N, C-alpha and C positions, 0 to 999 in steps of 0.2 A: 559450392563454394561461394558464389556470389551473393546468396541469400545469407550465409552465414558470417559473410565478412564483417559487417558492423559488429557483429557480436565479439569476433576474434581482435578487431580493432580495440573494443572498449576493454577486454582481458589483458592485451598487451600493456593498455595503459593502467589498470589496475595492478598489474605484474609489478610496472615502473613504481607504482607509489610505495607499495611493501617494500621494496629494494632500495628507495631514493637514498638511504643514507649510504649503502655499499655503493651505489653507483656514484655518487660524490666524490669518493675516495678510487674510483677506476678511470684508468687512462686510457684513451684509443691511440697506440702508438704506431706508426707507418703501416697504415692498414696497404694490403696488397690487392689490387685491382685487375683480373685478367679479363681484356676486353678485345673485341677484332670480329670482323665479320664470321659468320658462323663457317665450320668445316675447314678452318686454319688452324687449329691445334689445340684451340682455349681448353678443350675439354681434358688432354692428356698432361698440359701444363699444370691445371689447377689441380689434377690428381696428384701428380709428383710434388707441388708445394703443398698439398694437405697430409703428405707423409712427414712433413717435418714434425718435430717434437713440438715446436712453440706455437704451431698453428690451429684455429678454429675455422670454422666456417660450416654455411648450410649442407643439412643431409638431404638425402632422398627419403627419410623417412619424417623429413619436418613436415613435408607437406598432407593437409590442406594448411593446417593451423601453423603458420610460422611466426606468429606474432606473439608468443608467450615462449621463447628459446630456453628462459631459465628454468620456468615450470616443468615443461617437457624433458629437458635433459636432466634435471635433477630426478625425477621420477624415476629415468630410466636407468640413471645409476644406483638406486637404491632397488632398482627390479631389473636387473639384469638379463638381456634375452639371449640363448646362443645364437653364435653368431649366424647372420642369413648367408644362404650359399647364393655364391656370386652366378649370375647371370647376364648374358651379352644384352645391351641395351637396346631400347627399340629401334635405333637407329641403323642395326646391323654393322656396325663397324668394327669389332673386335674388342670394344670396352667392356670389361666386365664391372658389372657393380652391383652394390646391396642396400641396404638400408642404411648403412653410414657413409655410402661414397658420397663424395661432396656433388654438388647440383646448383643450377643457378634459381634460385627461390627467391632472391632479394627482392627481384624486381614486383612481385606480389606486393610489397609495401609500397614500391613508389607509385603503383597503380592505385591502392588504397586511397592517397591523399591528393594523387593528381589524374583527376578523372577522365580526362581525355587524353592522355599521355600517347594513346596507340590509335588516335584518331589519323587515318591517311588523308595527305595533301592539309598538313597542318605542322608547323614547328613542334617537334617534340622534345624540345629543351627546357626541362622545367626549371624554373628558380627557385631553389629552397627559400631562400630570403624572403620571398613572398609569400611563403607559407611558415611561420615558425613554430606551427605544431609539428610539422613534418620534422623540422630539425631536433628537436626534442625526442621526437619518438625514434627517429633512427639513430640518433648518437647513442641513444640509452638502449635500444636494440643491440647494437654493436657491442657495448658493454656489457650487456647479460650475457653474450655468448662468451665474451672472456672470462667473466665472472664464475660461470656456472662450470666452464671446461679447466679454468686454471692455467689456461693460453695466455699467451701475451701477444699474439699476432692474428689480425683478423684477415682472411682470404675471402675475396668476392669475386665469384665468375659470374658475369652478367654482361652479355655482349652490348646491352643497351646502355650501357653507362659510356659508352665511346662517347657522345656527343656530350657529356655531362661533367668530363675531366675537369675542366676550370671549375664548376661548381663545387665538385666534390674537394679539390684543392682548398677552396676558400673555407669547406668545414674541416677539413684535415690538412694542414699544409705541408704535411711530411709524407703524405699519401704516394704509392709507388704504383706505377702502371705497367704492364706487361701486355705487348700487342705484337703478335704472330701475325706474318705474311706469307702466303702460299703462292707458288706459281700460276697465274691465271689461269691456264689451260686445265691444269690439273684440278684447282679452285672451283672453276666454272662447271667442270664433269662432277666433282663431289657434290656439290650444291645443285646442280641440277639431278643427279639420282636421288637424293635427299626428298627433293620437292616433290618428284613422282612418285617417292614411295610414302608420302604423308598424303599427297592428293587421292591417289588409291586407296588408302587404310581409313581417310575421310570419308569416302563413299560408301564404304561398306559398315562402318560405325562412326556415326553422329558425335557419339561421347568424345573421340578423339579431339574434335576441333572445341568442345566446351572443355575440355582437360586441358588442353594447349594453351587456349585464353586463360584461363583461371589460373595457369601458373605462369602466366607471362611469357609464353610463347610464340611468337610470332613471326618466324623466319622461313618457315615452308608451310606448304598445304594450302587448303583453301583460304586461309586468314592471312595469307602472307603479306608482309608490309616492307616499306621501305624505310630503313633509317634515316631521318631527317637531320640535316645540319642546317637548313634554313634557307638553302639555296634554291629557290623554287623554280628558277628558270632550268638548270641542269637538272631537278629530280625529275621535272615533268618529261624530259628528254628520255630520263630512264624510266619510266613509268609508261609511255607511250610505246617502248618496247618490252614492258615489264615480263609477258608470257612468253617472249621468243628466245632463241638460245643465245643471240647477242644481245638481249634485254640482260643476261646474267652477266657478261662480259663488261657492259655500260656501268651495270651496278659495281662491280669490282672496280673500274678505273675511277668512276666518282666517289666511293667510298674511301678508299685510300688516299685520293688526291685530296679530300677533305679533312682527313685525317693527318696527311703531311702538314697541310695549312695551318690547322688548327695547333700543332704542336709548334710551328715555327714562328706562332704569332704571340709566344709567350714566354719567358725565358726560364720560369719557374716550372713549366709544363714540360720544357725540354729536359730540365735536368730530371724529372719525377718518370719519364717514360723510358722504357728500354722496347724496341721495334728488332725483331730478329727474323730471319727467314726458317720457315719450318722445316724445310729440307735440310738445313745446317742441323736442327734438333735431332733429325733421324741419322744421318752421316755423320756427324761430328757432335755426339752426345754429350760427352765430359766435358767439352769446352764450352758448347753452349749453357749446359745447366751451371756450369762455372759461373758463367756473368748472368743468368738469371739470379741465382743465391746471392751472388756480391749485391748485385742492383736492388735486391728487395731488402739487403741488410739482415738475411738471415743466417744466425752462427752453424758453424759445420758440426755442430752436437750430433747428427746422424747424416750428414751429407754423403758420408762412403758409402753407408748402406743404400740409402735413395740411388746414388749413381750406380750403383754393380746391380740394382735390382731394374734397372731401365736402361744401361749401355748397351745391353747386348740383344736386347727386344723391340728398340725403338726401330720401325722401318717404313718408309712411304707404304701406303695400302698396296696391297697384292689380291685383295678380294675383288677387284674389279678392275675393268680396264678404262683407259679413254677411247671412246668411240666416235672420236671425230674424224671428219676427214681433212685432209690438208689444207684444202680451201678455208674449211672451218676454223682450223687452228690458226692459219694466217691471217684471218679476220679478226679473231681473238686476240692474238697480239698486235695487230694494228690498233684496236678499240682502246688495249690497256697499255700501249708501248711507252707513254710518259713514265708511268709509275712502275711498270715493269723493268724497263732499264734501268731506272733509277736504282733499283733492290738489285740489279745483276741477272734478271730474266732474260732467256730470248727465247726462238723458235725451236730452238735446237737442245735446251738442257730442262726440257720436260720430261716426266717420268710415267 
């Protein structure tokens, strides 16, 4: 992938040149960005939004060449393949996927233009306006997805967009952001479980690390990185404990505090963001989905169908249990207390 990326990028530019007239007449309207800490519900939310008739998105089948969405989809539309069987994704978290399922491949484009975007101990907030070629390519890329699918709304799942929300708003002032939050005890348990899973997999198969890096995934495993908001002192405090259990709790506390401060720093961003509790999605699915669809300004063309599909199947995870001692749970809540309390979490309401 790394070797071929310059070729893929060039092909994407050629594709844009061929489509320049159509792209000039295509408008990006209210793109939706789903981003948060991993294991907070971003995948299931993205999957739900991807079921709407008006949305288009990146798919598993787009990788590794995500740079020419129009040509790839155009060819697939004229050479349809029988539906690929659903299988549980590598995370082992009950989510079933196939080649048409939504996935977070937009980061591949950001990586192509901002070479050190995932370099640890350095601010990872790129400024598109300092790189006009990126703006042109990125905007055209979204337009091409809208053009080839015939849909009107772009849905993006990419956790790394969380610290770029202001920059994305500069590009698309009507963008919508969806940010789930999860009880810190359950969230830390889930993140730690996935981290250990990818660590073990990487030890036995080095290709896994290369695949994760090429696809823009640095959340877990040996290549794990902290998402930076530019607060070097607080980040170093997290990094000093990054491999410890409480390092995950410190990360949770740092991350959501930074997100909260970022949102409150900008009135336009405040109106563009919907934060909600993952637990509310599981226990009050209909109401929470109604809020999400309303915030995204997605019409009700097939909302009832989507609601009925998920209303009776969404539950908090039952395929693993939180195996922390009472002392560890208390420590996690102490570290995360400020933001946990703000969202109504306490020691007694984890699952």
